[in-house]
N, C-alpha and C positions, 0 to 999 in steps of 0.2 A: 572300352578297353582299359584294363588296369595299367597304371603307370607306377613303377617303382620310384621311390625318392629316398634321399639320404635321411629324411625325417623318420622313415620307417625302420631304419637300421637299429639293431639291438646291440651291436658292438661285438657280437659273437659271429665270426665269419661263417661257421658251418650253419648256424641257425639262419643267418641272412641269406645264404645260398639256397637253403631249403625254401624260405619265403619267396625268393625270386622264382624258384622253380614252380611253386604253387601259382604265382601270378602268371607265369608263362603257360601253364596248363589251363588255367581259367581263360586266358586270352585265346588259346587254341580252341577251346570249347565254344567260346563266343563267335569266333570266326567260322567254325563249322555250322553253328546255328544260322549265322548270316548267309552262308552258302547254300542253305537248305539241305544239309546232310541228312541222310537216312536216320530215322529215330533210333534204330538198333545201334548204329555207329555212335550216336550221341550218348546213348545209355552206356556203351562200353567206355567212352571217354570219362563220363561221370564216375563210373565204378573205379576206374584206374586212379582218378584224382582223389577220390575218397579214401582209397587204400593208402595212397601216398600221404595224405593228410593225417590219417590215423597213426602211421609210423612216425611222422614228423612230431605229432603231439607227444608221443611217448618220449622221443628224444629231447624235445624242448623241456618237458617237465623234469626230466632227469638233469638237464643242464641247470635249470633254475633251482632245483633242490641242492645240487652240488655247490652252486654259487650262493646259496642261502638268500635268494632273491625274496624280498618282502611280498612280491606279488605272486609267488609260487602257488599259494592256495587259491587265489582268485583265478589264476590261469588254469589250474586243474578243474575248478568248478565250471569255468567257461567251456573248456574242452569236453567235459562230461555232458553239458547241455547240448553242445553242438553234435557230439557223438550220438546222442539220443535222436536228434533230427536226422542225422545220417542214416541211422537204422530205419527210421520211418521212410525216408526216401528210397533206400535200397529195397525195403519190403514192397513198396509200390512198384518199383521198377522190375522186381523179380516176378511180379504177377503177369508180366507180358509187356509187349511194346506199348509205351506210354506216348501220349501226344507230344509233339515238339513244343507246344506252348507250355506244357508242364515242365519240360526239361529247361526251357528258357527261364521259367520262374525260379527253378532250383538254381540255375546258373546265376541269376540276378541276386538271389539271397546269399549264395556262396561268396560272390564278389563283395557285397556289402559287409557281410560278417567278417571276412578275412581282413579287409582294410581297417575296420573299426577295432577288431581284436588286436591286430599288430600295433596300431597307433595308441591304443589305450592301455594295453596290458604288456604285450611282449617287449615294447621299448623300455619298460621298467627294468629289464635285465641290465641295461647300461650302468645303472647305479651300483650294481653288484659286481661288476667285472673287476674293478680295482681291489675290492675287499677280499676276494678269495681267488686263488689261482685256479685255472681250469683243470678239471679232472675227467671230464666226460668226453668220450670219443665222438667223432662225427657220425651221423646216421649212415648206415651201409647203403 
C-alpha cells in the first residue's frame, strides 16, 4: 500500500491533490487484487487510472512550464517514457482478459514508478514556486 508523505509534496496544492488521487487509485487496485477481483474489473481499474495519469501529466507539465521549473524537460521525458509503457500495457489488455498475475505486475511497476518519479522529479517544482506566480488552472 502506498503511503503519502509530506516529503512527496511539490508545494502546488492542485498537483499534490492529483498525486494523492493517483496513490488512492493505486491502493484501490492493490486492494482489488488482494480480494481476488475479476480480471476484467482489474483491467477496467487500470484503464481508468492510466487515463487519469495521462491527464495529470499534461497538467503537471503545463504547471512546470509556467513556473519555469528547471526539471520541466526531465519531467516531460519521464512522462513520455512512461506513456510508452502505458500504451504497451493497454495494447496487451485490449487483446482480451489478461491474467491477474500480469495486472499485479503492472500495478507493482506503477507503484514503484510513481513514488520514484514524484520523489526525484516532481518535488523539484518546490524551488520554482516562489520564483514565478501561478498561472495554470487545476486539472478538471
